[in-house]
C-alpha positions as CSV (number, residue, x, y, z in Angstrom):
1,X,-15.7,-7.7,8.7
2,X,-16.7,-11.5,7.2
3,X,-16.5,-12.6,3.4
4,X,-20.1,-12.0,3.4
5,X,-19.8,-8.2,4.2
6,X,-17.5,-7.8,1.3
7,X,-18.8,-9.7,-1.2
8,X,-21.5,-7.0,-0.5
9,X,-19.5,-4.2,-0.4
10,X,-18.4,-5.5,-4.0
11,X,-21.5,-5.9,-5.4
12,X,-22.4,-2.5,-4.2
13,X,-19.7,-0.8,-5.9
14,X,-20.2,-2.3,-8.9
15,X,-24.1,-1.4,-8.7
16,X,-22.9,2.3,-8.0
17,X,-20.5,2.5,-10.5
18,X,-22.8,1.2,-13.2
19,X,-25.6,3.7,-11.3
20,X,-22.8,6.8,-11.9
21,X,-22.6,5.1,-15.5
22,X,-26.5,5.4,-16.4
23,X,-26.4,8.8,-15.5
24,X,-23.1,10.3,-16.8
25,X,-25.0,8.4,-20.1
26,X,-28.5,10.4,-19.9
27,X,-26.6,13.9,-19.1
28,X,-24.0,13.4,-22.2
29,X,-20.9,11.9,-20.3
30,X,-21.4,15.6,-18.3
31,X,-20.3,15.2,-14.4
32,X,-21.5,19.1,-14.4
33,X,-24.9,18.2,-15.4
34,X,-25.2,14.7,-12.9
35,X,-24.4,17.3,-10.6
36,X,-27.5,19.9,-11.0
37,X,-28.9,16.6,-12.2
38,X,-32.8,18.2,-12.5
39,X,-34.7,15.4,-12.7
40,X,-35.1,14.3,-8.8
41,X,-37.8,11.5,-9.3
42,X,-35.5,9.8,-10.7
43,X,-35.4,6.4,-8.4
44,X,-31.3,6.8,-9.4
45,X,-31.4,10.7,-8.4
46,X,-29.4,10.1,-4.6
47,X,-27.0,7.3,-6.6
48,X,-26.3,9.6,-8.9
49,X,-22.4,10.4,-7.6
50,X,-21.7,6.9,-7.8
51,X,-21.7,6.7,-3.7
52,X,-24.0,6.1,-0.7
53,X,-25.6,9.9,0.6
54,X,-25.5,8.9,3.7
55,X,-25.4,6.4,6.3
56,X,-29.0,6.0,7.1
57,X,-29.4,4.8,2.5
58,X,-26.6,1.7,3.4
59,X,-27.2,-1.7,3.4
60,X,-24.4,-2.7,5.0
61,X,-24.3,-0.4,8.1
62,X,-27.9,-0.8,8.2
63,X,-27.0,-4.9,9.2
64,X,-24.1,-4.0,11.3
65,X,-26.0,-2.7,13.7
66,X,-28.5,-4.9,13.5
67,X,-25.8,-7.8,14.4
68,X,-24.0,-5.7,16.7
69,X,-27.8,-5.7,18.6
70,X,-28.4,-9.1,18.1
71,X,-24.9,-10.4,20.0
72,X,-25.3,-7.4,22.9
73,X,-28.5,-9.4,23.4
74,X,-27.6,-12.7,23.0
75,X,-24.5,-11.4,25.6
76,X,-27.6,-10.5,28.3
77,X,-28.8,-13.0,28.6
């Protein structure tokens, strides 16, 4: 893992913690209420647990896959 990727992970972790804190604030600090959130139109809804739901949403996975593709193309040339 490069320094840039490590930095991105730290930044993403801080952002996700802030989202989780905001969702808890919105739901009177009840984790159950966060889980049962009735506001799916909220832009924070997919991240309300403080995690990314899937690899598709994870920008680090996307950038890693892209860099692997780029390196394999360079090897072929």
